[in-house]
Every structure is written in C-alpha cells, then in structure tokens.
C-alpha positions as CSV (number, residue, x, y, z in Angstrom):
1,M,89.3,99.8,103.2
2,N,91.7,98.6,104.6
3,T,93.3,100.7,107.4
4,T,95.8,100.6,110.4
5,E,96.8,103.0,112.5
6,Q,100.1,104.8,110.7
7,T,98.4,104.7,107.7
8,K,96.4,107.2,106.3
9,W,94.2,107.1,102.8
10,Y,93.3,109.8,100.8
11,L,91.2,110.1,98.4
12,I,92.4,110.9,94.9
13,S,89.5,110.6,92.0
14,E,86.8,108.4,91.6
15,T,88.1,105.3,89.1
16,H,85.5,105.8,86.1
17,L,87.9,109.3,85.4
18,F,90.7,107.1,85.2
19,P,91.4,105.4,81.9
20,E,91.9,101.9,81.5
21,R,95.4,101.0,80.3
22,E,96.6,104.3,81.3
23,G,98.6,106.3,83.7
24,K,96.8,109.7,84.7
25,R,99.5,112.7,86.4
26,V,97.9,113.1,90.1
27,H,99.3,116.7,92.4
28,F,98.3,116.3,95.6
29,K,99.7,118.4,98.3
30,D,103.9,118.5,97.2
31,Y,103.5,115.2,95.6
32,D,103.3,114.0,91.4
33,I,102.5,111.3,91.2
34,A,101.6,109.2,87.9
35,V,98.2,106.4,89.1
36,F,98.1,103.5,86.4
37,N,94.4,102.3,86.4
38,L,95.7,98.9,85.1
39,G,92.1,96.9,84.9
40,N,89.7,95.1,87.3
41,G,89.6,97.5,89.8
42,R,93.7,97.1,90.0
43,F,95.5,100.8,90.3
44,R,98.9,101.1,90.4
45,A,101.1,104.2,91.6
46,I,104.7,105.9,91.2
47,D,106.4,109.0,91.2
48,N,105.7,110.8,87.7
49,T,109.1,111.7,86.8
50,C,111.5,109.5,85.2
51,P,114.9,108.5,87.3
52,H,116.4,108.8,84.1
53,K,115.9,111.6,82.1
54,Q,113.2,112.7,83.5
55,G,109.8,111.2,81.3
56,P,106.8,112.2,82.9
57,L,105.7,108.5,83.2
58,A,102.3,109.2,83.5
59,D,102.6,109.7,79.7
60,G,104.6,106.4,79.3
61,I,103.0,102.9,77.8
62,V,101.7,100.4,80.2
63,A,102.5,97.2,79.4
64,G,101.2,94.4,82.0
65,E,102.7,95.7,85.5
66,N,104.8,98.2,83.9
67,V,105.5,101.9,81.3
68,F,107.8,102.8,79.8
69,C,109.0,105.9,80.1
70,P,107.7,108.1,76.9
71,L,111.4,110.4,76.0
72,H,113.5,106.7,75.9
73,A,111.1,103.7,76.7
74,L,112.5,102.2,80.1
75,K,111.2,99.7,81.9
76,I,110.0,100.4,84.8
77,D,108.1,97.8,87.5
78,L,104.2,100.0,88.9
79,G,104.6,98.1,91.8
80,S,108.0,98.0,93.4
81,G,109.3,101.1,90.9
82,C,112.3,99.8,90.2
83,A,113.7,100.0,87.1
84,V,113.6,96.5,85.0
85,E,116.6,95.6,83.6
86,A,118.6,99.3,84.4
87,N,119.5,100.7,87.1
88,G,117.3,103.4,88.7
89,K,113.7,103.4,90.7
90,V,111.2,105.9,91.5
91,R,109.1,105.7,95.0
92,S,106.2,103.2,94.2
93,Y,102.8,103.8,96.8
94,P,100.1,101.7,98.2
95,V,97.2,102.2,97.0
96,Q,93.4,101.1,97.7
97,V,89.9,101.7,95.2
98,Y,86.8,101.9,97.9
99,N,83.5,103.0,96.5
100,A,84.9,103.2,93.0
101,K,87.2,106.0,94.6
102,V,91.3,106.3,94.1
103,Y,92.9,106.6,97.5
104,V,96.8,106.5,97.6
105,A,99.0,105.9,101.1
106,F,101.8,108.4,101.7
107,D,104.0,108.7,104.1
108,E,102.6,108.3,107.6
109,G,102.2,111.2,109.7
110,E,101.8,113.8,106.7
C-alpha cells in the first residue's frame, strides 16, 4: 500500500463484501460515505448524500466512473465528486486496495 507520513489510511472492509458495479453505504467515525466497486480492483469513495436532494448515493446506479442519484438521477463523477452537466459537488476520498482489503484516507491528523 502506498503511504506517506501525512496520509492515514483506515480499513473500511474486505473487497469481497462490495458487489461489483454497486455502491455500499459505510459509516466511519463521523463520516457517512458511499464506497463503490467499479470492478478490476478499482474502488471509489464519496460522501453518501447527494448535493441536490440529499439522496443516498450508495443506492444509485453506477455507470462507468459515475453514479446516478436514486432520487432524481443527478450524475456524479466518482473520481472528483462533481456533478456532471449540473451544479453541485460531494467530497471524494482517496481509496486503496491492499491484500483484498479496502482502505480510505480521510483528513490528515484524524
């Protein structure tokens, strides 16, 4: 796993618990995030709440590198957290997979 002194990685879960091409809601400390398994060992993590109508993004439909909010189909880029073709943004988090485990980096010093 790639690490730096400033980055703290937190174990979220094992990879086999995330169905491919789907999202899963994860509570960690004060964070409510959506973790997505995009296949081929690629995972993304963003805040779980849509910026438009506060829909649960983990329940959205995954298409490529995007998720569509289940409430109103706002398209969110899973890499940047930015809404596509609309205003709005959610926070995205760095993710690494190491030894079949998913790790997410939150703010430095937490």
